[in-house]
mmCIF entry with sequence, helices, sheets and N, C-alpha, C, O atoms, coordinates in Angstrom:
data_MODEL
# 
_entry.id   MODEL 
# 
_entity.id                         1 
_entity.type                       polymer 
_entity.pdbx_number_of_molecules   1 
# 
_entity_poly.entity_id                      1 
_entity_poly.type                           'polypeptide(L)' 
_entity_poly.nstd_linkage                   no 
_entity_poly.nstd_monomer                   no 
_entity_poly.pdbx_seq_one_letter_code       
;(UNK)(UNK)(UNK)(UNK)(UNK)(UNK)(UNK)(UNK)(UNK)(UNK)(UNK)(UNK)(UNK)(UNK)(UNK)(UNK)
(UNK)(UNK)(UNK)(UNK)(UNK)(UNK)(UNK)(UNK)(UNK)(UNK)(UNK)(UNK)(UNK)(UNK)(UNK)(UNK)
(UNK)(UNK)(UNK)(UNK)(UNK)(UNK)(UNK)(UNK)(UNK)(UNK)(UNK)(UNK)(UNK)(UNK)(UNK)(UNK)
(UNK)(UNK)(UNK)(UNK)(UNK)
;
_entity_poly.pdbx_seq_one_letter_code_can   XXXXXXXXXXXXXXXXXXXXXXXXXXXXXXXXXXXXXXXXXXXXXXXXXXXXX 
_entity_poly.pdbx_strand_id                 A 
# 
loop_
_entity_poly_seq.entity_id 
_entity_poly_seq.num 
_entity_poly_seq.mon_id 
_entity_poly_seq.hetero 
1 1  UNK n 
1 2  UNK n 
1 3  UNK n 
1 4  UNK n 
1 5  UNK n 
1 6  UNK n 
1 7  UNK n 
1 8  UNK n 
1 9  UNK n 
1 10 UNK n 
1 11 UNK n 
1 12 UNK n 
1 13 UNK n 
1 14 UNK n 
1 15 UNK n 
1 16 UNK n 
1 17 UNK n 
1 18 UNK n 
1 19 UNK n 
1 20 UNK n 
1 21 UNK n 
1 22 UNK n 
1 23 UNK n 
1 24 UNK n 
1 25 UNK n 
1 26 UNK n 
1 27 UNK n 
1 28 UNK n 
1 29 UNK n 
1 30 UNK n 
1 31 UNK n 
1 32 UNK n 
1 33 UNK n 
1 34 UNK n 
1 35 UNK n 
1 36 UNK n 
1 37 UNK n 
1 38 UNK n 
1 39 UNK n 
1 40 UNK n 
1 41 UNK n 
1 42 UNK n 
1 43 UNK n 
1 44 UNK n 
1 45 UNK n 
1 46 UNK n 
1 47 UNK n 
1 48 UNK n 
1 49 UNK n 
1 50 UNK n 
1 51 UNK n 
1 52 UNK n 
1 53 UNK n 
# 
_struct_asym.id          A 
_struct_asym.entity_id   1 
# 
loop_
_struct_conf.conf_type_id 
_struct_conf.id 
_struct_conf.pdbx_PDB_helix_id 
_struct_conf.beg_label_comp_id 
_struct_conf.beg_label_asym_id 
_struct_conf.beg_label_seq_id 
_struct_conf.pdbx_beg_PDB_ins_code 
_struct_conf.end_label_comp_id 
_struct_conf.end_label_asym_id 
_struct_conf.end_label_seq_id 
_struct_conf.pdbx_end_PDB_ins_code 
_struct_conf.beg_auth_comp_id 
_struct_conf.beg_auth_asym_id 
_struct_conf.beg_auth_seq_id 
_struct_conf.end_auth_comp_id 
_struct_conf.end_auth_asym_id 
_struct_conf.end_auth_seq_id 
_struct_conf.pdbx_PDB_helix_class 
_struct_conf.details 
_struct_conf.pdbx_PDB_helix_length 
HELX_P HELX_P1 AA1 UNK A 12 ? UNK A 18 ? UNK A 12 UNK A 18 1 ? 7  
HELX_P HELX_P2 AA2 UNK A 25 ? UNK A 38 ? UNK A 25 UNK A 38 1 ? 14 
# 
_struct_conf_type.id          HELX_P 
_struct_conf_type.criteria    ? 
_struct_conf_type.reference   ? 
# 
loop_
_atom_site.group_PDB 
_atom_site.id 
_atom_site.type_symbol 
_atom_site.label_atom_id 
_atom_site.label_alt_id 
_atom_site.label_comp_id 
_atom_site.label_asym_id 
_atom_site.label_entity_id 
_atom_site.label_seq_id 
_atom_site.pdbx_PDB_ins_code 
_atom_site.Cartn_x 
_atom_site.Cartn_y 
_atom_site.Cartn_z 
_atom_site.occupancy 
_atom_site.B_iso_or_equiv 
_atom_site.pdbx_formal_charge 
_atom_site.auth_seq_id 
_atom_site.auth_comp_id 
_atom_site.auth_asym_id 
_atom_site.auth_atom_id 
_atom_site.pdbx_PDB_model_num 
ATOM 1   N N  . UNK A 1 1  ? 0.840  -1.175 0.000   1.00 0.00 ? 1  UNK A N  1 
ATOM 2   C CA . UNK A 1 1  ? 0.000  0.000  0.000   1.00 0.00 ? 1  UNK A CA 1 
ATOM 3   C C  . UNK A 1 1  ? 0.891  1.247  0.000   1.00 0.00 ? 1  UNK A C  1 
ATOM 4   O O  . UNK A 1 1  ? 1.894  1.296  0.713   1.00 0.00 ? 1  UNK A O  1 
ATOM 5   N N  . UNK A 1 2  ? 0.528  2.235  -0.788  1.00 0.00 ? 2  UNK A N  1 
ATOM 6   C CA . UNK A 1 2  ? 1.303  3.465  -0.892  1.00 0.00 ? 2  UNK A CA 1 
ATOM 7   C C  . UNK A 1 2  ? 0.637  4.566  -0.076  1.00 0.00 ? 2  UNK A C  1 
ATOM 8   O O  . UNK A 1 2  ? -0.563 4.807  -0.205  1.00 0.00 ? 2  UNK A O  1 
ATOM 9   N N  . UNK A 1 3  ? 1.413  5.220  0.750   1.00 0.00 ? 3  UNK A N  1 
ATOM 10  C CA . UNK A 1 3  ? 0.898  6.305  1.568   1.00 0.00 ? 3  UNK A CA 1 
ATOM 11  C C  . UNK A 1 3  ? 1.326  7.630  0.963   1.00 0.00 ? 3  UNK A C  1 
ATOM 12  O O  . UNK A 1 3  ? 2.496  7.820  0.630   1.00 0.00 ? 3  UNK A O  1 
ATOM 13  N N  . UNK A 1 4  ? 0.374  8.550  0.819   1.00 0.00 ? 4  UNK A N  1 
ATOM 14  C CA . UNK A 1 4  ? 0.680  9.867  0.280   1.00 0.00 ? 4  UNK A CA 1 
ATOM 15  C C  . UNK A 1 4  ? 1.251  10.732 1.401   1.00 0.00 ? 4  UNK A C  1 
ATOM 16  O O  . UNK A 1 4  ? 0.656  10.855 2.471   1.00 0.00 ? 4  UNK A O  1 
ATOM 17  N N  . UNK A 1 5  ? 2.392  11.318 1.141   1.00 0.00 ? 5  UNK A N  1 
ATOM 18  C CA . UNK A 1 5  ? 3.047  12.182 2.114   1.00 0.00 ? 5  UNK A CA 1 
ATOM 19  C C  . UNK A 1 5  ? 2.982  13.622 1.632   1.00 0.00 ? 5  UNK A C  1 
ATOM 20  O O  . UNK A 1 5  ? 3.068  13.880 0.431   1.00 0.00 ? 5  UNK A O  1 
ATOM 21  N N  . UNK A 1 6  ? 2.837  14.530 2.528   1.00 0.00 ? 6  UNK A N  1 
ATOM 22  C CA . UNK A 1 6  ? 2.797  15.951 2.203   1.00 0.00 ? 6  UNK A CA 1 
ATOM 23  C C  . UNK A 1 6  ? 3.853  16.666 3.013   1.00 0.00 ? 6  UNK A C  1 
ATOM 24  O O  . UNK A 1 6  ? 3.958  16.472 4.225   1.00 0.00 ? 6  UNK A O  1 
ATOM 25  N N  . UNK A 1 7  ? 4.635  17.494 2.342   1.00 0.00 ? 7  UNK A N  1 
ATOM 26  C CA . UNK A 1 7  ? 5.650  18.288 3.031   1.00 0.00 ? 7  UNK A CA 1 
ATOM 27  C C  . UNK A 1 7  ? 5.251  19.747 2.937   1.00 0.00 ? 7  UNK A C  1 
ATOM 28  O O  . UNK A 1 7  ? 5.020  20.267 1.845   1.00 0.00 ? 7  UNK A O  1 
ATOM 29  N N  . UNK A 1 8  ? 5.173  20.391 4.054   1.00 0.00 ? 8  UNK A N  1 
ATOM 30  C CA . UNK A 1 8  ? 4.878  21.818 4.066   1.00 0.00 ? 8  UNK A CA 1 
ATOM 31  C C  . UNK A 1 8  ? 5.937  22.510 4.916   1.00 0.00 ? 8  UNK A C  1 
ATOM 32  O O  . UNK A 1 8  ? 6.521  21.908 5.816   1.00 0.00 ? 8  UNK A O  1 
ATOM 33  N N  . UNK A 1 9  ? 6.169  23.763 4.620   1.00 0.00 ? 9  UNK A N  1 
ATOM 34  C CA . UNK A 1 9  ? 7.105  24.536 5.416   1.00 0.00 ? 9  UNK A CA 1 
ATOM 35  C C  . UNK A 1 9  ? 6.756  25.998 5.304   1.00 0.00 ? 9  UNK A C  1 
ATOM 36  O O  . UNK A 1 9  ? 6.138  26.434 4.332   1.00 0.00 ? 9  UNK A O  1 
ATOM 37  N N  . UNK A 1 10 ? 7.146  26.731 6.279   1.00 0.00 ? 10 UNK A N  1 
ATOM 38  C CA . UNK A 1 10 ? 6.940  28.168 6.284   1.00 0.00 ? 10 UNK A CA 1 
ATOM 39  C C  . UNK A 1 10 ? 7.929  28.776 5.291   1.00 0.00 ? 10 UNK A C  1 
ATOM 40  O O  . UNK A 1 10 ? 9.111  28.435 5.320   1.00 0.00 ? 10 UNK A O  1 
ATOM 41  N N  . UNK A 1 11 ? 7.469  29.669 4.412   1.00 0.00 ? 11 UNK A N  1 
ATOM 42  C CA . UNK A 1 11 ? 8.396  30.282 3.449   1.00 0.00 ? 11 UNK A CA 1 
ATOM 43  C C  . UNK A 1 11 ? 9.612  30.939 4.097   1.00 0.00 ? 11 UNK A C  1 
ATOM 44  O O  . UNK A 1 11 ? 10.650 31.089 3.453   1.00 0.00 ? 11 UNK A O  1 
ATOM 45  N N  . UNK A 1 12 ? 9.495  31.322 5.339   1.00 0.00 ? 12 UNK A N  1 
ATOM 46  C CA . UNK A 1 12 ? 10.635 31.926 6.033   1.00 0.00 ? 12 UNK A CA 1 
ATOM 47  C C  . UNK A 1 12 ? 11.743 30.920 6.280   1.00 0.00 ? 12 UNK A C  1 
ATOM 48  O O  . UNK A 1 12 ? 12.868 31.296 6.610   1.00 0.00 ? 12 UNK A O  1 
ATOM 49  N N  . UNK A 1 13 ? 11.426 29.631 6.120   1.00 0.00 ? 13 UNK A N  1 
ATOM 50  C CA . UNK A 1 13 ? 12.446 28.600 6.276   1.00 0.00 ? 13 UNK A CA 1 
ATOM 51  C C  . UNK A 1 13 ? 13.549 28.800 5.251   1.00 0.00 ? 13 UNK A C  1 
ATOM 52  O O  . UNK A 1 13 ? 14.728 28.642 5.567   1.00 0.00 ? 13 UNK A O  1 
ATOM 53  N N  . UNK A 1 14 ? 13.173 29.146 4.026   1.00 0.00 ? 14 UNK A N  1 
ATOM 54  C CA . UNK A 1 14 ? 14.173 29.396 2.980   1.00 0.00 ? 14 UNK A CA 1 
ATOM 55  C C  . UNK A 1 14 ? 15.067 30.556 3.400   1.00 0.00 ? 14 UNK A C  1 
ATOM 56  O O  . UNK A 1 14 ? 16.284 30.513 3.224   1.00 0.00 ? 14 UNK A O  1 
ATOM 57  N N  . UNK A 1 15 ? 14.452 31.583 3.952   1.00 0.00 ? 15 UNK A N  1 
ATOM 58  C CA . UNK A 1 15 ? 15.253 32.723 4.419   1.00 0.00 ? 15 UNK A CA 1 
ATOM 59  C C  . UNK A 1 15 ? 16.222 32.291 5.504   1.00 0.00 ? 15 UNK A C  1 
ATOM 60  O O  . UNK A 1 15 ? 17.377 32.716 5.525   1.00 0.00 ? 15 UNK A O  1 
ATOM 61  N N  . UNK A 1 16 ? 15.750 31.452 6.393   1.00 0.00 ? 16 UNK A N  1 
ATOM 62  C CA . UNK A 1 16 ? 16.578 31.015 7.517   1.00 0.00 ? 16 UNK A CA 1 
ATOM 63  C C  . UNK A 1 16 ? 17.712 30.090 7.074   1.00 0.00 ? 16 UNK A C  1 
ATOM 64  O O  . UNK A 1 16 ? 18.859 30.264 7.488   1.00 0.00 ? 16 UNK A O  1 
ATOM 65  N N  . UNK A 1 17 ? 17.388 29.106 6.232   1.00 0.00 ? 17 UNK A N  1 
ATOM 66  C CA . UNK A 1 17 ? 18.378 28.102 5.853   1.00 0.00 ? 17 UNK A CA 1 
ATOM 67  C C  . UNK A 1 17 ? 19.226 28.485 4.646   1.00 0.00 ? 17 UNK A C  1 
ATOM 68  O O  . UNK A 1 17 ? 20.391 28.098 4.550   1.00 0.00 ? 17 UNK A O  1 
ATOM 69  N N  . UNK A 1 18 ? 18.643 29.238 3.737   1.00 0.00 ? 18 UNK A N  1 
ATOM 70  C CA . UNK A 1 18 ? 19.370 29.466 2.505   1.00 0.00 ? 18 UNK A CA 1 
ATOM 71  C C  . UNK A 1 18 ? 19.408 30.899 2.043   1.00 0.00 ? 18 UNK A C  1 
ATOM 72  O O  . UNK A 1 18 ? 19.421 31.161 0.841   1.00 0.00 ? 18 UNK A O  1 
ATOM 73  N N  . UNK A 1 19 ? 19.425 31.816 2.957   1.00 0.00 ? 19 UNK A N  1 
ATOM 74  C CA . UNK A 1 19 ? 19.395 33.214 2.563   1.00 0.00 ? 19 UNK A CA 1 
ATOM 75  C C  . UNK A 1 19 ? 20.568 33.569 1.650   1.00 0.00 ? 19 UNK A C  1 
ATOM 76  O O  . UNK A 1 19 ? 20.420 34.401 0.755   1.00 0.00 ? 19 UNK A O  1 
ATOM 77  N N  . UNK A 1 20 ? 21.712 32.961 1.860   1.00 0.00 ? 20 UNK A N  1 
ATOM 78  C CA . UNK A 1 20 ? 22.867 33.243 1.012   1.00 0.00 ? 20 UNK A CA 1 
ATOM 79  C C  . UNK A 1 20 ? 22.845 32.403 -0.260  1.00 0.00 ? 20 UNK A C  1 
ATOM 80  O O  . UNK A 1 20 ? 23.444 32.777 -1.268  1.00 0.00 ? 20 UNK A O  1 
ATOM 81  N N  . UNK A 1 21 ? 22.160 31.279 -0.211  1.00 0.00 ? 21 UNK A N  1 
ATOM 82  C CA . UNK A 1 21 ? 22.119 30.366 -1.344  1.00 0.00 ? 21 UNK A CA 1 
ATOM 83  C C  . UNK A 1 21 ? 21.030 30.738 -2.340  1.00 0.00 ? 21 UNK A C  1 
ATOM 84  O O  . UNK A 1 21 ? 21.216 30.607 -3.550  1.00 0.00 ? 21 UNK A O  1 
ATOM 85  N N  . UNK A 1 22 ? 19.903 31.200 -1.835  1.00 0.00 ? 22 UNK A N  1 
ATOM 86  C CA . UNK A 1 22 ? 18.745 31.493 -2.682  1.00 0.00 ? 22 UNK A CA 1 
ATOM 87  C C  . UNK A 1 22 ? 18.235 32.892 -2.372  1.00 0.00 ? 22 UNK A C  1 
ATOM 88  O O  . UNK A 1 22 ? 17.723 33.150 -1.283  1.00 0.00 ? 22 UNK A O  1 
ATOM 89  N N  . UNK A 1 23 ? 18.377 33.775 -3.323  1.00 0.00 ? 23 UNK A N  1 
ATOM 90  C CA . UNK A 1 23 ? 17.923 35.140 -3.080  1.00 0.00 ? 23 UNK A CA 1 
ATOM 91  C C  . UNK A 1 23 ? 16.471 35.333 -3.479  1.00 0.00 ? 23 UNK A C  1 
ATOM 92  O O  . UNK A 1 23 ? 15.848 36.321 -3.089  1.00 0.00 ? 23 UNK A O  1 
ATOM 93  N N  . UNK A 1 24 ? 15.919 34.393 -4.259  1.00 0.00 ? 24 UNK A N  1 
ATOM 94  C CA . UNK A 1 24 ? 14.515 34.458 -4.634  1.00 0.00 ? 24 UNK A CA 1 
ATOM 95  C C  . UNK A 1 24 ? 13.895 33.067 -4.514  1.00 0.00 ? 24 UNK A C  1 
ATOM 96  O O  . UNK A 1 24 ? 14.607 32.068 -4.417  1.00 0.00 ? 24 UNK A O  1 
ATOM 97  N N  . UNK A 1 25 ? 12.582 33.013 -4.522  1.00 0.00 ? 25 UNK A N  1 
ATOM 98  C CA . UNK A 1 25 ? 11.884 31.745 -4.329  1.00 0.00 ? 25 UNK A CA 1 
ATOM 99  C C  . UNK A 1 25 ? 12.049 30.755 -5.490  1.00 0.00 ? 25 UNK A C  1 
ATOM 100 O O  . UNK A 1 25 ? 12.201 29.563 -5.223  1.00 0.00 ? 25 UNK A O  1 
ATOM 101 N N  . UNK A 1 26 ? 12.027 31.177 -6.767  1.00 0.00 ? 26 UNK A N  1 
ATOM 102 C CA . UNK A 1 26 ? 12.135 30.177 -7.850  1.00 0.00 ? 26 UNK A CA 1 
ATOM 103 C C  . UNK A 1 26 ? 13.359 29.261 -7.770  1.00 0.00 ? 26 UNK A C  1 
ATOM 104 O O  . UNK A 1 26 ? 13.202 28.056 -7.967  1.00 0.00 ? 26 UNK A O  1 
ATOM 105 N N  . UNK A 1 27 ? 14.555 29.752 -7.496  1.00 0.00 ? 27 UNK A N  1 
ATOM 106 C CA . UNK A 1 27 ? 15.688 28.830 -7.371  1.00 0.00 ? 27 UNK A CA 1 
ATOM 107 C C  . UNK A 1 27 ? 15.537 27.871 -6.191  1.00 0.00 ? 27 UNK A C  1 
ATOM 108 O O  . UNK A 1 27 ? 15.990 26.728 -6.258  1.00 0.00 ? 27 UNK A O  1 
ATOM 109 N N  . UNK A 1 28 ? 14.909 28.328 -5.120  1.00 0.00 ? 28 UNK A N  1 
ATOM 110 C CA . UNK A 1 28 ? 14.700 27.455 -3.963  1.00 0.00 ? 28 UNK A CA 1 
ATOM 111 C C  . UNK A 1 28 ? 13.742 26.327 -4.324  1.00 0.00 ? 28 UNK A C  1 
ATOM 112 O O  . UNK A 1 28 ? 13.962 25.180 -3.935  1.00 0.00 ? 28 UNK A O  1 
ATOM 113 N N  . UNK A 1 29 ? 12.688 26.641 -5.059  1.00 0.00 ? 29 UNK A N  1 
ATOM 114 C CA . UNK A 1 29 ? 11.739 25.612 -5.499  1.00 0.00 ? 29 UNK A CA 1 
ATOM 115 C C  . UNK A 1 29 ? 12.428 24.656 -6.459  1.00 0.00 ? 29 UNK A C  1 
ATOM 116 O O  . UNK A 1 29 ? 12.248 23.441 -6.368  1.00 0.00 ? 29 UNK A O  1 
ATOM 117 N N  . UNK A 1 30 ? 13.212 25.197 -7.373  1.00 0.00 ? 30 UNK A N  1 
ATOM 118 C CA . UNK A 1 30 ? 13.944 24.345 -8.312  1.00 0.00 ? 30 UNK A CA 1 
ATOM 119 C C  . UNK A 1 30 ? 14.872 23.394 -7.569  1.00 0.00 ? 30 UNK A C  1 
ATOM 120 O O  . UNK A 1 30 ? 15.006 22.234 -7.960  1.00 0.00 ? 30 UNK A O  1 
ATOM 121 N N  . UNK A 1 31 ? 15.505 23.858 -6.521  1.00 0.00 ? 31 UNK A N  1 
ATOM 122 C CA . UNK A 1 31 ? 16.395 23.005 -5.726  1.00 0.00 ? 31 UNK A CA 1 
ATOM 123 C C  . UNK A 1 31 ? 15.621 21.889 -5.039  1.00 0.00 ? 31 UNK A C  1 
ATOM 124 O O  . UNK A 1 31 ? 16.085 20.750 -4.998  1.00 0.00 ? 31 UNK A O  1 
ATOM 125 N N  . UNK A 1 32 ? 14.448 22.203 -4.500  1.00 0.00 ? 32 UNK A N  1 
ATOM 126 C CA . UNK A 1 32 ? 13.617 21.170 -3.879  1.00 0.00 ? 32 UNK A CA 1 
ATOM 127 C C  . UNK A 1 32 ? 13.234 20.090 -4.891  1.00 0.00 ? 32 UNK A C  1 
ATOM 128 O O  . UNK A 1 32 ? 13.264 18.899 -4.578  1.00 0.00 ? 32 UNK A O  1 
ATOM 129 N N  . UNK A 1 33 ? 12.876 20.510 -6.096  1.00 0.00 ? 33 UNK A N  1 
ATOM 130 C CA . UNK A 1 33 ? 12.510 19.552 -7.141  1.00 0.00 ? 33 UNK A CA 1 
ATOM 131 C C  . UNK A 1 33 ? 13.725 18.732 -7.567  1.00 0.00 ? 33 UNK A C  1 
ATOM 132 O O  . UNK A 1 33 ? 13.625 17.521 -7.761  1.00 0.00 ? 33 UNK A O  1 
ATOM 133 N N  . UNK A 1 34 ? 14.868 19.393 -7.710  1.00 0.00 ? 34 UNK A N  1 
ATOM 134 C CA . UNK A 1 34 ? 16.094 18.675 -8.075  1.00 0.00 ? 34 UNK A CA 1 
ATOM 135 C C  . UNK A 1 34 ? 16.461 17.655 -7.003  1.00 0.00 ? 34 UNK A C  1 
ATOM 136 O O  . UNK A 1 34 ? 16.916 16.557 -7.322  1.00 0.00 ? 34 UNK A O  1 
ATOM 137 N N  . UNK A 1 35 ? 16.268 18.005 -5.754  1.00 0.00 ? 35 UNK A N  1 
ATOM 138 C CA . UNK A 1 35 ? 16.547 17.068 -4.668  1.00 0.00 ? 35 UNK A CA 1 
ATOM 139 C C  . UNK A 1 35 ? 15.619 15.862 -4.743  1.00 0.00 ? 35 UNK A C  1 
ATOM 140 O O  . UNK A 1 35 ? 16.047 14.733 -4.502  1.00 0.00 ? 35 UNK A O  1 
ATOM 141 N N  . UNK A 1 36 ? 14.367 16.092 -5.071  1.00 0.00 ? 36 UNK A N  1 
ATOM 142 C CA . UNK A 1 36 ? 13.417 14.979 -5.212  1.00 0.00 ? 36 UNK A CA 1 
ATOM 143 C C  . UNK A 1 36 ? 13.850 14.075 -6.362  1.00 0.00 ? 36 UNK A C  1 
ATOM 144 O O  . UNK A 1 36 ? 13.785 12.851 -6.251  1.00 0.00 ? 36 UNK A O  1 
ATOM 145 N N  . UNK A 1 37 ? 14.287 14.673 -7.457  1.00 0.00 ? 37 UNK A N  1 
ATOM 146 C CA . UNK A 1 37 ? 14.761 13.897 -8.610  1.00 0.00 ? 37 UNK A CA 1 
ATOM 147 C C  . UNK A 1 37 ? 15.990 13.074 -8.212  1.00 0.00 ? 37 UNK A C  1 
ATOM 148 O O  . UNK A 1 37 ? 16.077 11.888 -8.532  1.00 0.00 ? 37 UNK A O  1 
ATOM 149 N N  . UNK A 1 38 ? 16.918 13.693 -7.528  1.00 0.00 ? 38 UNK A N  1 
ATOM 150 C CA . UNK A 1 38 ? 18.129 12.997 -7.082  1.00 0.00 ? 38 UNK A CA 1 
ATOM 151 C C  . UNK A 1 38 ? 17.799 11.840 -6.136  1.00 0.00 ? 38 UNK A C  1 
ATOM 152 O O  . UNK A 1 38 ? 18.538 10.858 -6.064  1.00 0.00 ? 38 UNK A O  1 
ATOM 153 N N  . UNK A 1 39 ? 16.689 11.963 -5.415  1.00 0.00 ? 39 UNK A N  1 
ATOM 154 C CA . UNK A 1 39 ? 16.266 10.918 -4.485  1.00 0.00 ? 39 UNK A CA 1 
ATOM 155 C C  . UNK A 1 39 ? 15.393 9.874  -5.182  1.00 0.00 ? 39 UNK A C  1 
ATOM 156 O O  . UNK A 1 39 ? 14.800 9.016  -4.528  1.00 0.00 ? 39 UNK A O  1 
ATOM 157 N N  . UNK A 1 40 ? 15.318 9.954  -6.518  1.00 0.00 ? 40 UNK A N  1 
ATOM 158 C CA . UNK A 1 40 ? 14.539 9.001  -7.330  1.00 0.00 ? 40 UNK A CA 1 
ATOM 159 C C  . UNK A 1 40 ? 13.049 9.058  -7.040  1.00 0.00 ? 40 UNK A C  1 
ATOM 160 O O  . UNK A 1 40 ? 12.365 8.037  -7.126  1.00 0.00 ? 40 UNK A O  1 
ATOM 161 N N  . UNK A 1 41 ? 12.541 10.216 -6.703  1.00 0.00 ? 41 UNK A N  1 
ATOM 162 C CA . UNK A 1 41 ? 11.100 10.353 -6.490  1.00 0.00 ? 41 UNK A CA 1 
ATOM 163 C C  . UNK A 1 41 ? 10.377 10.063 -7.800  1.00 0.00 ? 41 UNK A C  1 
ATOM 164 O O  . UNK A 1 41 ? 10.832 10.463 -8.872  1.00 0.00 ? 41 UNK A O  1 
ATOM 165 N N  . UNK A 1 42 ? 9.267  9.375  -7.708  1.00 0.00 ? 42 UNK A N  1 
ATOM 166 C CA . UNK A 1 42 ? 8.504  9.061  -8.918  1.00 0.00 ? 42 UNK A CA 1 
ATOM 167 C C  . UNK A 1 42 ? 7.465  10.130 -9.213  1.00 0.00 ? 42 UNK A C  1 
ATOM 168 O O  . UNK A 1 42 ? 6.921  10.184 -10.315 1.00 0.00 ? 42 UNK A O  1 
ATOM 169 N N  . UNK A 1 43 ? 7.193  10.966 -8.247  1.00 0.00 ? 43 UNK A N  1 
ATOM 170 C CA . UNK A 1 43 ? 6.216  12.035 -8.449  1.00 0.00 ? 43 UNK A CA 1 
ATOM 171 C C  . UNK A 1 43 ? 6.530  13.188 -7.516  1.00 0.00 ? 43 UNK A C  1 
ATOM 172 O O  . UNK A 1 43 ? 6.856  12.977 -6.347  1.00 0.00 ? 43 UNK A O  1 
ATOM 173 N N  . UNK A 1 44 ? 6.433  14.404 -8.029  1.00 0.00 ? 44 UNK A N  1 
ATOM 174 C CA . UNK A 1 44 ? 6.643  15.604 -7.222  1.00 0.00 ? 44 UNK A CA 1 
ATOM 175 C C  . UNK A 1 44 ? 5.516  16.570 -7.539  1.00 0.00 ? 44 UNK A C  1 
ATOM 176 O O  . UNK A 1 44 ? 5.246  16.857 -8.705  1.00 0.00 ? 44 UNK A O  1 
ATOM 177 N N  . UNK A 1 45 ? 4.864  17.067 -6.512  1.00 0.00 ? 45 UNK A N  1 
ATOM 178 C CA . UNK A 1 45 ? 3.807  18.053 -6.682  1.00 0.00 ? 45 UNK A CA 1 
ATOM 179 C C  . UNK A 1 45 ? 4.213  19.305 -5.930  1.00 0.00 ? 45 UNK A C  1 
ATOM 180 O O  . UNK A 1 45 ? 4.580  19.248 -4.757  1.00 0.00 ? 45 UNK A O  1 
ATOM 181 N N  . UNK A 1 46 ? 4.144  20.429 -6.610  1.00 0.00 ? 46 UNK A N  1 
ATOM 182 C CA . UNK A 1 46 ? 4.462  21.712 -5.978  1.00 0.00 ? 46 UNK A CA 1 
ATOM 183 C C  . UNK A 1 46 ? 3.199  22.545 -5.991  1.00 0.00 ? 46 UNK A C  1 
ATOM 184 O O  . UNK A 1 46 ? 2.634  22.811 -7.052  1.00 0.00 ? 46 UNK A O  1 
ATOM 185 N N  . UNK A 1 47 ? 2.759  22.954 -4.826  1.00 0.00 ? 47 UNK A N  1 
ATOM 186 C CA . UNK A 1 47 ? 1.590  23.820 -4.709  1.00 0.00 ? 47 UNK A CA 1 
ATOM 187 C C  . UNK A 1 47 ? 2.035  25.106 -4.052  1.00 0.00 ? 47 UNK A C  1 
ATOM 188 O O  . UNK A 1 47 ? 2.636  25.089 -2.978  1.00 0.00 ? 47 UNK A O  1 
ATOM 189 N N  . UNK A 1 48 ? 1.744  26.208 -4.688  1.00 0.00 ? 48 UNK A N  1 
ATOM 190 C CA . UNK A 1 48 ? 2.103  27.515 -4.136  1.00 0.00 ? 48 UNK A CA 1 
ATOM 191 C C  . UNK A 1 48 ? 0.823  28.200 -3.693  1.00 0.00 ? 48 UNK A C  1 
ATOM 192 O O  . UNK A 1 48 ? -0.167 28.225 -4.424  1.00 0.00 ? 48 UNK A O  1 
ATOM 193 N N  . UNK A 1 49 ? 0.853  28.743 -2.516  1.00 0.00 ? 49 UNK A N  1 
ATOM 194 C CA . UNK A 1 49 ? -0.311 29.402 -1.953  1.00 0.00 ? 49 UNK A CA 1 
ATOM 195 C C  . UNK A 1 49 ? 0.070  30.829 -1.636  1.00 0.00 ? 49 UNK A C  1 
ATOM 196 O O  . UNK A 1 49 ? 0.958  31.073 -0.819  1.00 0.00 ? 49 UNK A O  1 
ATOM 197 N N  . UNK A 1 50 ? -0.594 31.775 -2.278  1.00 0.00 ? 50 UNK A N  1 
ATOM 198 C CA . UNK A 1 50 ? -0.270 33.177 -2.008  1.00 0.00 ? 50 UNK A CA 1 
ATOM 199 C C  . UNK A 1 50 ? -1.280 33.815 -1.050  1.00 0.00 ? 50 UNK A C  1 
ATOM 200 O O  . UNK A 1 50 ? -1.328 35.039 -0.922  1.00 0.00 ? 50 UNK A O  1 
ATOM 201 N N  . UNK A 1 51 ? -2.076 32.995 -0.386  1.00 0.00 ? 51 UNK A N  1 
ATOM 202 C CA . UNK A 1 51 ? -3.027 33.485 0.593   1.00 0.00 ? 51 UNK A CA 1 
ATOM 203 C C  . UNK A 1 51 ? -2.259 33.930 1.830   1.00 0.00 ? 51 UNK A C  1 
ATOM 204 O O  . UNK A 1 51 ? -1.543 33.122 2.421   1.00 0.00 ? 51 UNK A O  1 
ATOM 205 N N  . UNK A 1 52 ? -2.385 35.183 2.240   1.00 0.00 ? 52 UNK A N  1 
ATOM 206 C CA . UNK A 1 52 ? -1.618 35.675 3.376   1.00 0.00 ? 52 UNK A CA 1 
ATOM 207 C C  . UNK A 1 52 ? -1.950 34.991 4.699   1.00 0.00 ? 52 UNK A C  1 
ATOM 208 O O  . UNK A 1 52 ? -1.208 35.142 5.669   1.00 0.00 ? 52 UNK A O  1 
ATOM 209 N N  . UNK A 1 53 ? -3.048 34.244 4.755   1.00 0.00 ? 53 UNK A N  1 
ATOM 210 C CA . UNK A 1 53 ? -3.403 33.513 5.988   1.00 0.00 ? 53 UNK A CA 1 
ATOM 211 C C  . UNK A 1 53 ? -2.453 32.375 6.136   1.00 0.00 ? 53 UNK A C  1 
ATOM 212 O O  . UNK A 1 53 ? -2.548 31.613 7.098   1.00 0.00 ? 53 UNK A O  1 
# 
């Protein structure tokens, strides 16, 4: 049986962990996707939410 996993994080996490590595969000998202590819993920879903809540 396959279990669906969801990863969420506060956008400020990128600022905290990679402020020198990623100056904008698109490269940070690209890195997350590249990491999934390197880990042989068979599926990657990226959902962006611009709701301030």
